[in-house]
Structure formats: C-alpha cells, structure tokens
mmCIF file as Biopython writes it, N, C-alpha, C and O atoms, coordinates in Angstrom:
data_model
#
loop_
_atom_site.group_PDB
_atom_site.id
_atom_site.type_symbol
_atom_site.label_atom_id
_atom_site.label_alt_id
_atom_site.label_comp_id
_atom_site.label_asym_id
_atom_site.label_entity_id
_atom_site.label_seq_id
_atom_site.pdbx_PDB_ins_code
_atom_site.Cartn_x
_atom_site.Cartn_y
_atom_site.Cartn_z
_atom_site.occupancy
_atom_site.B_iso_or_equiv
_atom_site.auth_seq_id
_atom_site.auth_asym_id
_atom_site.pdbx_PDB_model_num
ATOM 1   N N  . MET A ? 1  ? -134.444 95.039  56.950 1.0 0.0 1  A 1 
ATOM 2   C CA . MET A ? 1  ? -133.566 95.044  56.150 1.0 0.0 1  A 1 
ATOM 3   C C  . MET A ? 1  ? -133.188 96.614  56.030 1.0 0.0 1  A 1 
ATOM 4   O O  . MET A ? 1  ? -133.986 97.488  55.693 1.0 0.0 1  A 1 
ATOM 5   N N  . SER A ? 2  ? -131.843 96.814  56.361 1.0 0.0 2  A 1 
ATOM 6   C CA . SER A ? 2  ? -131.707 98.475  56.478 1.0 0.0 2  A 1 
ATOM 7   C C  . SER A ? 2  ? -131.786 99.246  54.917 1.0 0.0 2  A 1 
ATOM 8   O O  . SER A ? 2  ? -131.742 98.660  53.835 1.0 0.0 2  A 1 
ATOM 9   N N  . GLU A ? 3  ? -131.883 100.362 55.086 1.0 0.0 3  A 1 
ATOM 10  C CA . GLU A ? 3  ? -131.741 100.837 53.494 1.0 0.0 3  A 1 
ATOM 11  C C  . GLU A ? 3  ? -130.949 100.826 52.490 1.0 0.0 3  A 1 
ATOM 12  O O  . GLU A ? 3  ? -131.167 100.778 51.279 1.0 0.0 3  A 1 
ATOM 13  N N  . THR A ? 4  ? -129.717 100.890 53.286 1.0 0.0 4  A 1 
ATOM 14  C CA . THR A ? 4  ? -128.187 100.463 52.771 1.0 0.0 4  A 1 
ATOM 15  C C  . THR A ? 4  ? -128.356 99.180  52.208 1.0 0.0 4  A 1 
ATOM 16  O O  . THR A ? 4  ? -128.037 99.382  51.036 1.0 0.0 4  A 1 
ATOM 17  N N  . SER A ? 5  ? -128.706 97.796  52.318 1.0 0.0 5  A 1 
ATOM 18  C CA . SER A ? 5  ? -128.577 96.358  52.185 1.0 0.0 5  A 1 
ATOM 19  C C  . SER A ? 5  ? -129.867 95.879  51.729 1.0 0.0 5  A 1 
ATOM 20  O O  . SER A ? 5  ? -130.212 94.724  51.978 1.0 0.0 5  A 1 
ATOM 21  N N  . GLN A ? 6  ? -130.923 97.023  50.800 1.0 0.0 6  A 1 
ATOM 22  C CA . GLN A ? 6  ? -131.899 96.662  50.418 1.0 0.0 6  A 1 
ATOM 23  C C  . GLN A ? 6  ? -131.973 96.260  48.915 1.0 0.0 6  A 1 
ATOM 24  O O  . GLN A ? 6  ? -131.812 97.069  48.001 1.0 0.0 6  A 1 
ATOM 25  N N  . MET A ? 7  ? -132.182 95.190  48.777 1.0 0.0 7  A 1 
ATOM 26  C CA . MET A ? 7  ? -132.215 94.654  46.979 1.0 0.0 7  A 1 
ATOM 27  C C  . MET A ? 7  ? -133.135 95.320  46.425 1.0 0.0 7  A 1 
ATOM 28  O O  . MET A ? 7  ? -134.255 95.251  46.931 1.0 0.0 7  A 1 
ATOM 29  N N  . LEU A ? 8  ? -132.881 96.351  44.946 1.0 0.0 8  A 1 
ATOM 30  C CA . LEU A ? 8  ? -133.138 96.733  44.182 1.0 0.0 8  A 1 
ATOM 31  C C  . LEU A ? 8  ? -133.549 96.327  42.823 1.0 0.0 8  A 1 
ATOM 32  O O  . LEU A ? 8  ? -134.529 96.957  42.427 1.0 0.0 8  A 1 
ATOM 33  N N  . LEU A ? 9  ? -133.054 95.408  41.952 1.0 0.0 9  A 1 
ATOM 34  C CA . LEU A ? 9  ? -133.365 94.679  41.416 1.0 0.0 9  A 1 
ATOM 35  C C  . LEU A ? 9  ? -133.226 93.239  41.454 1.0 0.0 9  A 1 
ATOM 36  O O  . LEU A ? 9  ? -132.082 92.922  41.781 1.0 0.0 9  A 1 
ATOM 37  N N  . GLY A ? 10 ? -133.913 92.357  41.256 1.0 0.0 10 A 1 
ATOM 38  C CA . GLY A ? 10 ? -133.621 90.947  40.806 1.0 0.0 10 A 1 
ATOM 39  C C  . GLY A ? 10 ? -134.270 90.826  39.792 1.0 0.0 10 A 1 
ATOM 40  O O  . GLY A ? 10 ? -135.162 91.550  39.350 1.0 0.0 10 A 1 
ATOM 41  N N  . VAL A ? 11 ? -133.661 89.530  39.235 1.0 0.0 11 A 1 
ATOM 42  C CA . VAL A ? 11 ? -133.489 89.328  37.431 1.0 0.0 11 A 1 
ATOM 43  C C  . VAL A ? 11 ? -133.866 87.855  37.791 1.0 0.0 11 A 1 
ATOM 44  O O  . VAL A ? 11 ? -133.446 87.199  38.744 1.0 0.0 11 A 1 
ATOM 45  N N  . ASN A ? 12 ? -134.512 87.579  37.080 1.0 0.0 12 A 1 
ATOM 46  C CA . ASN A ? 12 ? -134.836 86.129  36.873 1.0 0.0 12 A 1 
ATOM 47  C C  . ASN A ? 12 ? -134.853 85.653  35.348 1.0 0.0 12 A 1 
ATOM 48  O O  . ASN A ? 12 ? -135.548 86.121  34.446 1.0 0.0 12 A 1 
ATOM 49  N N  . ILE A ? 13 ? -133.953 84.646  35.275 1.0 0.0 13 A 1 
ATOM 50  C CA . ILE A ? 13 ? -133.463 84.339  33.992 1.0 0.0 13 A 1 
ATOM 51  C C  . ILE A ? 13 ? -133.764 82.720  33.386 1.0 0.0 13 A 1 
ATOM 52  O O  . ILE A ? 13 ? -133.218 81.938  32.607 1.0 0.0 13 A 1 
ATOM 53  N N  . ASP A ? 14 ? -134.993 82.756  34.269 1.0 0.0 14 A 1 
ATOM 54  C CA . ASP A ? 14 ? -135.499 81.119  33.562 1.0 0.0 14 A 1 
ATOM 55  C C  . ASP A ? 14 ? -136.316 81.279  32.043 1.0 0.0 14 A 1 
ATOM 56  O O  . ASP A ? 14 ? -136.162 80.418  31.178 1.0 0.0 14 A 1 
ATOM 57  N N  . HIS A ? 15 ? -136.913 82.090  31.896 1.0 0.0 15 A 1 
ATOM 58  C CA . HIS A ? 15 ? -136.973 82.616  30.415 1.0 0.0 15 A 1 
ATOM 59  C C  . HIS A ? 15 ? -136.120 82.437  29.427 1.0 0.0 15 A 1 
ATOM 60  O O  . HIS A ? 15 ? -136.454 82.277  28.253 1.0 0.0 15 A 1 
ATOM 61  N N  . VAL A ? 16 ? -134.780 82.460  29.923 1.0 0.0 16 A 1 
ATOM 62  C CA . VAL A ? 16 ? -133.637 82.333  29.096 1.0 0.0 16 A 1 
ATOM 63  C C  . VAL A ? 16 ? -133.781 81.036  28.668 1.0 0.0 16 A 1 
ATOM 64  O O  . VAL A ? 16 ? -133.884 80.753  27.475 1.0 0.0 16 A 1 
ATOM 65  N N  . ALA A ? 17 ? -133.796 80.126  29.668 1.0 0.0 17 A 1 
ATOM 66  C CA . ALA A ? 17 ? -133.690 78.777  29.614 1.0 0.0 17 A 1 
ATOM 67  C C  . ALA A ? 17 ? -134.691 77.883  28.883 1.0 0.0 17 A 1 
ATOM 68  O O  . ALA A ? 17 ? -134.358 76.910  28.206 1.0 0.0 17 A 1 
ATOM 69  N N  . THR A ? 18 ? -135.964 78.301  29.081 1.0 0.0 18 A 1 
ATOM 70  C CA . THR A ? 18 ? -137.059 78.077  28.501 1.0 0.0 18 A 1 
ATOM 71  C C  . THR A ? 18 ? -137.108 78.061  26.973 1.0 0.0 18 A 1 
ATOM 72  O O  . THR A ? 18 ? -137.372 77.099  26.252 1.0 0.0 18 A 1 
ATOM 73  N N  . LEU A ? 19 ? -136.815 79.260  26.634 1.0 0.0 19 A 1 
ATOM 74  C CA . LEU A ? 19 ? -136.321 79.444  25.265 1.0 0.0 19 A 1 
ATOM 75  C C  . LEU A ? 19 ? -135.522 78.521  24.517 1.0 0.0 19 A 1 
ATOM 76  O O  . LEU A ? 19 ? -135.882 77.904  23.515 1.0 0.0 19 A 1 
ATOM 77  N N  . ARG A ? 20 ? -134.462 78.479  25.057 1.0 0.0 20 A 1 
ATOM 78  C CA . ARG A ? 20 ? -133.328 77.356  24.724 1.0 0.0 20 A 1 
ATOM 79  C C  . ARG A ? 20 ? -133.649 75.907  24.988 1.0 0.0 20 A 1 
ATOM 80  O O  . ARG A ? 20 ? -132.843 75.189  24.395 1.0 0.0 20 A 1 
ATOM 81  N N  . GLN A ? 21 ? -134.795 75.042  25.861 1.0 0.0 21 A 1 
ATOM 82  C CA . GLN A ? 21 ? -134.975 74.092  25.559 1.0 0.0 21 A 1 
ATOM 83  C C  . GLN A ? 21 ? -136.164 73.676  24.697 1.0 0.0 21 A 1 
ATOM 84  O O  . GLN A ? 21 ? -136.277 72.569  24.170 1.0 0.0 21 A 1 
ATOM 85  N N  . GLN A ? 22 ? -137.340 75.026  24.579 1.0 0.0 22 A 1 
ATOM 86  C CA . GLN A ? 22 ? -138.420 75.162  23.316 1.0 0.0 22 A 1 
ATOM 87  C C  . GLN A ? 22 ? -137.875 74.885  21.921 1.0 0.0 22 A 1 
ATOM 88  O O  . GLN A ? 22 ? -138.311 74.111  21.069 1.0 0.0 22 A 1 
ATOM 89  N N  . ARG A ? 23 ? -136.774 75.734  21.882 1.0 0.0 23 A 1 
ATOM 90  C CA . ARG A ? 23 ? -135.871 76.055  20.594 1.0 0.0 23 A 1 
ATOM 91  C C  . ARG A ? 23 ? -135.131 74.463  20.154 1.0 0.0 23 A 1 
ATOM 92  O O  . ARG A ? 23 ? -135.246 73.990  19.024 1.0 0.0 23 A 1 
ATOM 93  N N  . GLY A ? 24 ? -134.442 73.847  21.180 1.0 0.0 24 A 1 
ATOM 94  C CA . GLY A ? 24 ? -133.682 72.915  20.765 1.0 0.0 24 A 1 
ATOM 95  C C  . GLY A ? 24 ? -132.119 73.324  20.809 1.0 0.0 24 A 1 
ATOM 96  O O  . GLY A ? 24 ? -131.334 72.993  19.921 1.0 0.0 24 A 1 
ATOM 97  N N  . THR A ? 25 ? -131.838 73.920  21.700 1.0 0.0 25 A 1 
ATOM 98  C CA . THR A ? 25 ? -130.445 74.842  20.805 1.0 0.0 25 A 1 
ATOM 99  C C  . THR A ? 25 ? -129.807 75.710  21.933 1.0 0.0 25 A 1 
ATOM 100 O O  . THR A ? 25 ? -130.269 76.277  22.923 1.0 0.0 25 A 1 
ATOM 101 N N  . ARG A ? 26 ? -128.772 75.608  21.481 1.0 0.0 26 A 1 
ATOM 102 C CA . ARG A ? 26 ? -127.748 75.992  22.796 1.0 0.0 26 A 1 
ATOM 103 C C  . ARG A ? 26 ? -127.335 77.643  22.847 1.0 0.0 26 A 1 
ATOM 104 O O  . ARG A ? 26 ? -126.257 78.166  23.129 1.0 0.0 26 A 1 
ATOM 105 N N  . TYR A ? 27 ? -128.337 78.106  22.548 1.0 0.0 27 A 1 
ATOM 106 C CA . TYR A ? 27 ? -128.428 79.711  22.831 1.0 0.0 27 A 1 
ATOM 107 C C  . TYR A ? 27 ? -130.254 80.404  22.835 1.0 0.0 27 A 1 
ATOM 108 O O  . TYR A ? 27 ? -131.159 79.939  22.143 1.0 0.0 27 A 1 
ATOM 109 N N  . PRO A ? 28 ? -130.354 81.301  23.572 1.0 0.0 28 A 1 
ATOM 110 C CA . PRO A ? 28 ? -129.658 82.292  24.068 1.0 0.0 28 A 1 
ATOM 111 C C  . PRO A ? 28 ? -129.077 81.776  25.013 1.0 0.0 28 A 1 
ATOM 112 O O  . PRO A ? 28 ? -129.644 80.784  25.471 1.0 0.0 28 A 1 
ATOM 113 N N  . GLU A ? 29 ? -127.584 82.260  25.770 1.0 0.0 29 A 1 
ATOM 114 C CA . GLU A ? 29 ? -126.777 81.557  26.472 1.0 0.0 29 A 1 
ATOM 115 C C  . GLU A ? 29 ? -127.052 82.137  27.828 1.0 0.0 29 A 1 
ATOM 116 O O  . GLU A ? 29 ? -126.726 83.315  27.977 1.0 0.0 29 A 1 
ATOM 117 N N  . VAL A ? 30 ? -127.520 81.595  28.701 1.0 0.0 30 A 1 
ATOM 118 C CA . VAL A ? 30 ? -128.002 81.738  30.238 1.0 0.0 30 A 1 
ATOM 119 C C  . VAL A ? 30 ? -126.745 82.233  31.244 1.0 0.0 30 A 1 
ATOM 120 O O  . VAL A ? 30 ? -126.893 82.616  32.405 1.0 0.0 30 A 1 
ATOM 121 N N  . ALA A ? 31 ? -125.702 82.149  30.644 1.0 0.0 31 A 1 
ATOM 122 C CA . ALA A ? 31 ? -124.762 82.536  30.899 1.0 0.0 31 A 1 
ATOM 123 C C  . ALA A ? 31 ? -124.362 84.109  30.803 1.0 0.0 31 A 1 
ATOM 124 O O  . ALA A ? 31 ? -124.205 84.856  31.769 1.0 0.0 31 A 1 
ATOM 125 N N  . GLN A ? 32 ? -124.298 84.275  30.131 1.0 0.0 32 A 1 
ATOM 126 C CA . GLN A ? 32 ? -124.509 85.763  28.924 1.0 0.0 32 A 1 
ATOM 127 C C  . GLN A ? 32 ? -125.622 86.486  29.548 1.0 0.0 32 A 1 
ATOM 128 O O  . GLN A ? 32 ? -125.371 87.691  29.579 1.0 0.0 32 A 1 
ATOM 129 N N  . ALA A ? 33 ? -127.321 86.044  30.307 1.0 0.0 33 A 1 
ATOM 130 C CA . ALA A ? 33 ? -127.921 86.527  29.819 1.0 0.0 33 A 1 
ATOM 131 C C  . ALA A ? 33 ? -128.047 87.417  31.433 1.0 0.0 33 A 1 
ATOM 132 O O  . ALA A ? 33 ? -128.676 88.429  31.743 1.0 0.0 33 A 1 
ATOM 133 N N  . ALA A ? 34 ? -127.059 86.425  32.290 1.0 0.0 34 A 1 
ATOM 134 C CA . ALA A ? 34 ? -126.853 86.642  33.981 1.0 0.0 34 A 1 
ATOM 135 C C  . ALA A ? 34 ? -125.315 88.036  33.829 1.0 0.0 34 A 1 
ATOM 136 O O  . ALA A ? 34 ? -125.075 88.989  34.570 1.0 0.0 34 A 1 
ATOM 137 N N  . LEU A ? 35 ? -124.726 87.651  32.819 1.0 0.0 35 A 1 
ATOM 138 C CA . LEU A ? 35 ? -123.533 89.355  32.022 1.0 0.0 35 A 1 
ATOM 139 C C  . LEU A ? 35 ? -124.731 90.254  32.317 1.0 0.0 35 A 1 
ATOM 140 O O  . LEU A ? 35 ? -124.934 90.795  33.404 1.0 0.0 35 A 1 
ATOM 141 N N  . VAL A ? 36 ? -125.398 90.343  31.384 1.0 0.0 36 A 1 
ATOM 142 C CA . VAL A ? 36 ? -126.176 91.455  30.762 1.0 0.0 36 A 1 
ATOM 143 C C  . VAL A ? 36 ? -127.093 92.047  32.121 1.0 0.0 36 A 1 
ATOM 144 O O  . VAL A ? 36 ? -127.174 93.246  32.388 1.0 0.0 36 A 1 
ATOM 145 N N  . ALA A ? 37 ? -127.757 90.952  32.910 1.0 0.0 37 A 1 
ATOM 146 C CA . ALA A ? 37 ? -128.389 91.641  34.149 1.0 0.0 37 A 1 
ATOM 147 C C  . ALA A ? 37 ? -127.300 92.193  34.678 1.0 0.0 37 A 1 
ATOM 148 O O  . ALA A ? 37 ? -127.337 93.419  34.585 1.0 0.0 37 A 1 
ATOM 149 N N  . GLU A ? 38 ? -126.227 91.726  35.259 1.0 0.0 38 A 1 
ATOM 150 C CA . GLU A ? 38 ? -125.198 92.306  36.215 1.0 0.0 38 A 1 
ATOM 151 C C  . GLU A ? 38 ? -124.881 93.300  35.335 1.0 0.0 38 A 1 
ATOM 152 O O  . GLU A ? 38 ? -125.616 94.231  35.662 1.0 0.0 38 A 1 
ATOM 153 N N  . HIS A ? 39 ? -124.235 93.631  34.439 1.0 0.0 39 A 1 
ATOM 154 C CA . HIS A ? 39 ? -123.828 94.956  34.121 1.0 0.0 39 A 1 
ATOM 155 C C  . HIS A ? 39 ? -124.654 96.033  34.299 1.0 0.0 39 A 1 
ATOM 156 O O  . HIS A ? 39 ? -124.353 97.139  34.748 1.0 0.0 39 A 1 
ATOM 157 N N  . HIS A ? 40 ? -126.291 95.423  33.711 1.0 0.0 40 A 1 
ATOM 158 C CA . HIS A ? 40 ? -126.979 96.628  33.758 1.0 0.0 40 A 1 
ATOM 159 C C  . HIS A ? 40 ? -127.684 96.910  34.865 1.0 0.0 40 A 1 
ATOM 160 O O  . HIS A ? 40 ? -128.821 97.381  34.851 1.0 0.0 40 A 1 
ATOM 161 N N  . GLY A ? 41 ? -126.619 96.451  36.506 1.0 0.0 41 A 1 
ATOM 162 C CA . GLY A ? 41 ? -127.198 96.972  37.680 1.0 0.0 41 A 1 
ATOM 163 C C  . GLY A ? 41 ? -128.306 95.870  38.174 1.0 0.0 41 A 1 
ATOM 164 O O  . GLY A ? 41 ? -129.216 96.305  38.880 1.0 0.0 41 A 1 
ATOM 165 N N  . ALA A ? 42 ? -128.294 94.468  37.853 1.0 0.0 42 A 1 
ATOM 166 C CA . ALA A ? 42 ? -128.860 93.666  38.884 1.0 0.0 42 A 1 
ATOM 167 C C  . ALA A ? 42 ? -128.657 93.464  40.097 1.0 0.0 42 A 1 
ATOM 168 O O  . ALA A ? 42 ? -127.509 93.072  39.882 1.0 0.0 42 A 1 
ATOM 169 N N  . ASP A ? 43 ? -128.771 93.358  41.489 1.0 0.0 43 A 1 
ATOM 170 C CA . ASP A ? 43 ? -128.460 93.261  42.577 1.0 0.0 43 A 1 
ATOM 171 C C  . ASP A ? 43 ? -128.650 91.814  42.618 1.0 0.0 43 A 1 
ATOM 172 O O  . ASP A ? 43 ? -127.716 91.282  43.217 1.0 0.0 43 A 1 
ATOM 173 N N  . ALA A ? 44 ? -129.562 90.952  42.177 1.0 0.0 44 A 1 
ATOM 174 C CA . ALA A ? 44 ? -129.572 89.545  42.349 1.0 0.0 44 A 1 
ATOM 175 C C  . ALA A ? 44 ? -130.286 89.141  40.862 1.0 0.0 44 A 1 
ATOM 176 O O  . ALA A ? 44 ? -131.112 89.767  40.199 1.0 0.0 44 A 1 
ATOM 177 N N  . ILE A ? 45 ? -129.485 87.555  40.558 1.0 0.0 45 A 1 
ATOM 178 C CA . ILE A ? 45 ? -129.928 86.963  39.797 1.0 0.0 45 A 1 
ATOM 179 C C  . ILE A ? 45 ? -130.410 86.063  40.169 1.0 0.0 45 A 1 
ATOM 180 O O  . ILE A ? 45 ? -129.897 85.508  41.140 1.0 0.0 45 A 1 
ATOM 181 N N  . THR A ? 46 ? -131.911 85.373  39.419 1.0 0.0 46 A 1 
ATOM 182 C CA . THR A ? 46 ? -132.247 83.847  40.006 1.0 0.0 46 A 1 
ATOM 183 C C  . THR A ? 46 ? -132.195 82.867  38.850 1.0 0.0 46 A 1 
ATOM 184 O O  . THR A ? 46 ? -132.779 83.359  37.884 1.0 0.0 46 A 1 
ATOM 185 N N  . ILE A ? 47 ? -131.737 81.729  38.610 1.0 0.0 47 A 1 
ATOM 186 C CA . ILE A ? 47 ? -132.244 80.752  38.116 1.0 0.0 47 A 1 
ATOM 187 C C  . ILE A ? 47 ? -132.759 79.317  38.515 1.0 0.0 47 A 1 
ATOM 188 O O  . ILE A ? 47 ? -131.967 78.856  39.337 1.0 0.0 47 A 1 
ATOM 189 N N  . HIS A ? 48 ? -133.643 78.553  38.285 1.0 0.0 48 A 1 
ATOM 190 C CA . HIS A ? 48 ? -134.019 77.429  38.658 1.0 0.0 48 A 1 
ATOM 191 C C  . HIS A ? 48 ? -133.231 76.132  38.175 1.0 0.0 48 A 1 
ATOM 192 O O  . HIS A ? 48 ? -133.896 75.574  37.302 1.0 0.0 48 A 1 
ATOM 193 N N  . LEU A ? 49 ? -132.008 75.442  38.450 1.0 0.0 49 A 1 
ATOM 194 C CA . LEU A ? 49 ? -131.570 74.433  37.748 1.0 0.0 49 A 1 
ATOM 195 C C  . LEU A ? 49 ? -132.422 73.432  37.224 1.0 0.0 49 A 1 
ATOM 196 O O  . LEU A ? 49 ? -133.480 73.460  37.852 1.0 0.0 49 A 1 
ATOM 197 N N  . ARG A ? 50 ? -132.424 72.454  36.240 1.0 0.0 50 A 1 
ATOM 198 C CA . ARG A ? 50 ? -133.349 71.237  35.272 1.0 0.0 50 A 1 
ATOM 199 C C  . ARG A ? 50 ? -132.585 70.295  34.960 1.0 0.0 50 A 1 
ATOM 200 O O  . ARG A ? 50 ? -131.474 70.382  34.438 1.0 0.0 50 A 1 
ATOM 201 N N  . GLU A ? 51 ? -133.048 69.541  35.210 1.0 0.0 51 A 1 
ATOM 202 C CA . GLU A ? 51 ? -132.363 68.298  34.552 1.0 0.0 51 A 1 
ATOM 203 C C  . GLU A ? 51 ? -132.371 67.999  33.392 1.0 0.0 51 A 1 
ATOM 204 O O  . GLU A ? 51 ? -133.518 68.165  32.976 1.0 0.0 51 A 1 
ATOM 205 N N  . ALA A ? 52 ? -131.580 67.564  32.451 1.0 0.0 52 A 1 
ATOM 206 C CA . ALA A ? 52 ? -131.132 67.437  30.803 1.0 0.0 52 A 1 
ATOM 207 C C  . ALA A ? 52 ? -131.893 66.040  30.430 1.0 0.0 52 A 1 
ATOM 208 O O  . ALA A ? 52 ? -131.817 65.581  29.291 1.0 0.0 52 A 1 
#
C-alpha cells in the first residue's frame, strides 16, 4: 500500500447494533453512527449484518 492510499481510520459500528438488539429498541441508529464516523474522518466503516 502506498503512503497516499493507506487507510488511516477504520470504525467498526457493530456495538451500535448490539445496543439496539439488547435494548429491544430502534435506537441508536446504525446509519447515523456511520454518518458520524464518516463526518469525523473515518476512512472505512465496518458492520456485520445480522438476521432478525
């Protein structure tokens, strides 16, 4: 990987989905968490899909 294409910050937002599942609510919003991470400079965002 060249210096200019190196990933600087990757954010895993799985814990946001875990909170939703444990609370049995529709919040916090997973998409909103991704947007916040992107807004604050995340170069990559990861989430693992779950079956309902």
